[in-house]
C-alpha positions in Angstrom: -55.6 -240.1 131.1 -56.3 -243.2 128.6 -54.7 -244.2 125.8 -55.8 -242.1 122.5 -57.0 -239.2 125.0 -55.9 -235.6 124.0 -57.6 -233.7 126.7 -59.8 -234.9 129.7 -62.9 -234.5 127.6 -61.7 -235.3 124.0 -59.5 -238.4 122.3 -58.6 -239.2 118.7 -61.5 -241.4 117.8 -64.1 -238.3 118.3 -61.9 -235.9 116.4 -61.9 -238.5 113.6 -65.7 -238.6 113.5 -66.1 -234.9 113.7 -63.5 -234.5 110.7 -65.6 -237.4 109.0 -68.8 -235.6 109.4 -67.0 -232.2 107.9 -65.6 -234.0 105.0 -68.9 -235.7 104.2 -71.0 -232.4 104.6 -68.0 -230.6 102.1 -68.4 -233.9 99.9 -72.4 -233.4 99.3 -72.4 -229.7 98.9 -69.6 -230.1 96.4 -71.5 -232.8 94.5 -74.7 -230.7 94.7 -73.1 -227.4 93.1 -71.3 -230.0 90.1 -74.5 -231.2 89.3 -76.4 -227.9 88.6 -74.1 -227.6 85.5 -76.6 -229.5 83.3 -80.2 -227.9 83.2 -79.8 -225.4 85.7 -80.5 -222.4 86.7 -84.3 -223.5 86.2 -86.1 -221.2 84.2 -89.9 -220.3 84.3 -92.6 -220.9 81.6 -91.4 -217.4 80.2 -87.6 -218.1 80.1 -86.9 -216.1 83.3 -84.4 -217.8 85.1 -84.9 -218.5 89.1 -82.9 -216.9 91.7 -79.3 -218.9 91.5 -78.0 -217.6 94.7 -74.2 -216.6 95.5 -73.2 -220.3 96.5 -75.2 -222.5 95.2 -73.7 -222.5 91.8 -70.4 -223.2 90.7 -68.2 -220.9 88.2 -68.7 -222.0 84.5 -65.7 -224.6 83.5 -64.0 -224.5 80.3 -62.9 -227.7 78.4 -60.2 -227.9 76.1 -61.2 -229.3 72.7 -59.1 -232.3 70.6 -57.7 -231.3 67.3 -56.8 -227.7 68.4 -60.5 -226.7 68.3 -60.0 -224.3 71.0 -62.2 -224.5 74.3 -66.1 -224.9 75.0 -67.9 -223.8 78.3 -69.8 -226.1 80.1 -74.0 -225.2 80.6 -73.9 -223.1 77.1 -77.6 -222.7 76.2 -79.1 -222.6 73.3 -79.7 -219.0 71.8 -82.8 -219.4 69.6 -86.4 -218.2 70.3 -88.8 -221.6 69.6 -92.1 -220.5 67.7 -94.6 -221.8 70.3 -97.1 -220.7 72.5 -99.3 -221.6 75.2 -102.4 -223.5 74.9 -103.7 -222.0 78.4 -103.0 -218.8 80.5 -102.0 -220.8 83.9 -98.6 -221.6 84.7 -97.6 -225.1 83.7 -99.8 -225.2 80.5 -98.6 -227.5 77.8 -97.1 -225.4 74.7 -97.8 -225.7 70.8 -96.2 -224.8 67.7 -96.8 -222.1 65.9 -95.3 -223.1 62.7 -93.9 -226.1 60.9 -93.1 -228.4 63.9 -90.6 -230.5 61.9 -88.6 -227.5 60.9 -89.2 -225.1 63.7 -87.5 -228.0 66.2 -90.2 -228.0 68.8 -91.7 -231.2 70.5 -90.0 -234.4 69.3 -88.3 -232.4 66.6 -86.5 -230.4 69.3 -82.8 -230.1 68.3 -79.4 -228.8 70.4 -77.1 -226.4 68.8 -74.3 -228.6 68.6 -71.2 -227.2 66.9 -71.0 -226.7 63.2 -67.8 -228.8 62.9 -67.8 -233.0 61.5 -66.8 -235.2 64.4 -63.7 -236.5 64.5 -62.1 -239.6 65.2 -58.9 -240.0 67.6 -56.8 -239.8 64.8 -58.2 -236.4 63.9 -60.1 -237.3 60.3 -63.7 -237.3 59.7 -65.7 -239.8 61.6 -69.1 -240.0 59.4 -68.1 -240.1 55.7 -69.9 -241.9 52.4 -68.3 -244.5 51.2 -67.2 -243.1 47.9 -65.1 -240.7 50.2 -63.0 -244.1 51.1 -62.9 -246.9 49.1 -61.4 -249.3 52.0 -65.1 -249.5 53.6 -67.5 -251.6 51.9 -70.7 -253.1 53.0 -70.3 -256.8 54.5 -70.8 -260.2 52.3 -74.4 -261.5 52.9 -75.6 -258.3 53.9 -78.1 -256.2 51.9 -76.6 -253.6 49.6 -79.6 -250.8 49.7 -77.8 -249.0 47.3 -80.0 -248.2 44.5 -83.0 -249.8 46.3 -86.4 -247.3 46.2 -87.3 -245.2 49.5 -90.9 -245.0 50.1 -92.6 -242.9 52.5 -95.0 -243.7 55.4 -97.9 -242.6 52.6 -96.4 -245.7 50.3 -95.2 -243.5 48.0 -91.9 -243.7 46.1 -89.7 -240.5 47.7 -86.4 -241.2 45.9 -83.7 -243.7 45.3 -80.6 -244.5 47.6 -77.2 -243.3 46.0 -74.6 -243.8 48.7 -74.0 -245.1 52.3 -73.0 -242.9 54.9 -70.5 -244.9 57.6 -69.3 -244.2 61.0 -65.6 -245.4 60.7 -64.9 -245.8 64.4 -68.0 -247.9 65.1 -68.1 -249.4 61.5 -71.8 -249.1 60.8 -74.1 -247.1 58.4 -75.0 -244.1 59.6 -77.1 -242.6 57.0 -78.4 -243.2 53.6 -77.9 -240.5 50.9 -81.2 -240.5 48.9 -81.6 -239.0 45.7 -84.9 -237.5 45.4 -87.3 -237.8 42.1 -86.9 -235.3 39.6 -89.2 -232.5 39.5 -89.7 -231.0 36.0 -89.2 -227.4 35.9 -92.0 -225.1 34.7 -91.5 -224.5 31.0 -90.5 -221.0 29.9 -93.4 -218.7 28.4 -93.0 -218.8 24.2 -90.9 -215.8 23.0 -93.3 -213.9 20.8 -93.5 -213.8 17.2 -91.7 -211.2 15.2 -93.5 -208.9 13.0 -92.7 -209.6 9.2 -91.8 -206.2 7.7 -94.8 -205.1 5.3 -94.0 -206.3 1.3 -93.5 -203.0 -0.8 -96.0 -202.6 -3.4 -94.9 -200.4 -6.6 -96.9 -197.6 -7.5 -97.8 -196.1 -10.9 -95.1 -193.4 -10.8 -92.4 -196.5 -9.8 -92.7 -199.0 -12.8 -96.5 -199.4 -13.6 -97.1 -199.4 -17.3 -99.4 -196.5 -18.0 -102.0 -197.0 -21.2 -100.4 -193.8 -23.4 -96.7 -195.3 -22.9 -96.7 -198.8 -24.0 -92.9 -199.3 -24.1 -92.3 -198.3 -20.6 -90.3 -201.1 -18.5 -92.4 -202.4 -15.7 -90.6 -203.1 -12.4 -91.8 -206.5 -10.9 -93.2 -206.0 -6.9 -90.6 -208.1 -5.1 -91.7 -211.3 -3.5 -92.4 -211.4 -0.4 -89.9 -212.6 2.5 -90.9 -216.5 3.4 -92.5 -216.9 6.8 -90.4 -217.8 9.6 -90.7 -221.4 10.8 -92.5 -222.0 14.0 -90.2 -222.3 17.0 -90.3 -225.9 18.5 -91.9 -225.9 21.6 -89.5 -226.2 24.5 -88.6 -229.2 26.3 -89.2 -229.0 30.2 -86.2 -229.5 31.7 -85.5 -231.5 34.4 -84.1 -230.1 37.8 -80.9 -230.9 39.1 -81.2 -234.2 41.6 -81.6 -233.3 45.3 -79.8 -235.7 47.9 -81.2 -236.0 51.5 -79.8 -238.0 54.6 -81.9 -240.6 56.0 -80.9 -241.8 59.6 -80.3 -245.5 59.9 -82.7 -245.8 62.9 -85.7 -244.3 60.7 -85.6 -247.0 57.8 -86.5 -250.6 57.2 -85.2 -252.9 54.9 -88.0 -254.7 53.3 -87.8 -257.7 50.3 -90.4 -259.3 48.4 -93.0 -261.7 50.8 -92.1 -265.2 50.7 -94.4 -268.1 50.2 -95.3 -268.4 54.0 -96.3 -264.4 54.2 -98.5 -264.9 51.5 -99.6 -268.0 52.8 -100.9 -266.2 56.3 -101.9 -263.4 54.1 -99.7 -260.5 55.0 -100.1 -257.4 52.5 -97.8 -257.6 49.4 -94.9 -254.8 49.9 -92.4 -253.9 47.3 -88.5 -254.6 48.0 -87.1 -251.4 49.1 -86.4 -249.0 52.1 -89.6 -248.1 54.0 -89.8 -244.9 56.1 -92.6 -244.7 58.6 -91.8 -241.3 60.0 -92.1 -239.2 57.0 -94.4 -238.9 53.7 -93.1 -238.9 50.4 -94.0 -235.3 50.2 -91.6 -234.5 53.6 -88.7 -236.0 52.2 -88.0 -232.5 50.3 -87.8 -230.2 53.3 -85.4 -232.6 55.1 -82.4 -230.4 56.6 -79.6 -230.2 53.9 -75.9 -230.5 54.4 -73.5 -227.9 53.1 -70.2 -230.3 52.0 -70.4 -233.3 49.6 -68.5 -235.8 51.7 -69.0 -234.2 55.3 -71.7 -234.2 57.9 -71.5 -231.5 61.1 -72.8 -232.4 64.2 -75.3 -229.5 64.0 -76.3 -230.9 60.7 -76.7 -234.4 62.1 -79.1 -232.9 65.0 -81.2 -230.7 62.8 -81.6 -234.3 60.4 -82.7 -236.7 63.1 -84.7 -234.3 64.8 -86.4 -233.7 61.5 -87.2 -237.3 61.6 -88.1 -237.5 65.3 -90.6 -235.0 64.8 -92.3 -236.9 62.0 -92.9 -239.6 64.6 -95.9 -237.3 65.6 -96.5 -234.4 63.2 -96.2 -236.1 59.9 -99.6 -237.8 60.0 -103.1 -237.4 61.9 -102.6 -240.8 62.8 -99.5 -240.3 64.4 -100.3 -236.9 66.6 -104.0 -238.8 67.5 -104.8 -241.0 70.3 -103.8 -244.9 69.4 -107.3 -246.3 70.9 
């Protein structure tokens, strides 16, 4: 037999080629199973999953989370039910929101059910914090400090004032502006009913009134009426506690006063401040709130960013309508 021959009809090169073919087929099968961990199994319009078969999907994989936060399973699905309905009856029909799309999480306002815990750095501390919580961070010299600036919505109305900056300690950038919304007066309480004064006693003839036949009888003077109580002052409307909301950095622009060149070419005049084109001033009051004063969770970040993303389509008719 020739060199390298194993038998009269098979040699080492031929066996190597067959082994490579088997390995390559197994590699393709493995990769096609692994890429089904995200976005699979496919679902129909009514949410029913398609048949996944016996061998085409891998078993769920668990990952150990850092900082002792347990484990997480890959491919975890959101459990919430979106308030949407079909526009048409046929398969593949588009959906439309049935409630407030900004808060219901549909369309561009969709958010994922991330963990309701703050994102941490490698050292195990909160990654996104306000400047007041860590004095080691501050705005760079020469950059605009937006604290104290007025925030304007897409309708040009003032929504509030920037109170603090929330920074990303890992990337050293500003993530959010903490905005104090404009004060809203509480309705004045209903005035209390005035007390009814007690009737003034009047002396009768038998109780001290002088009789003509008895001129020496002492006359008892009737007691003076009690002075009427002074009217209570009108209640002063109290101001509600200031509500703070978070504005993502990606959805705002810092604008200063127009320069001489801008005025020369006819650009419209703008007040210096923070401009948010995704929301109207009235929409700021419904921005999802955070539970902590100095920390924000991954789920809260997801909902806030999705709210502003939905505002790019749903906040005004101009956003939802055609460009031409």
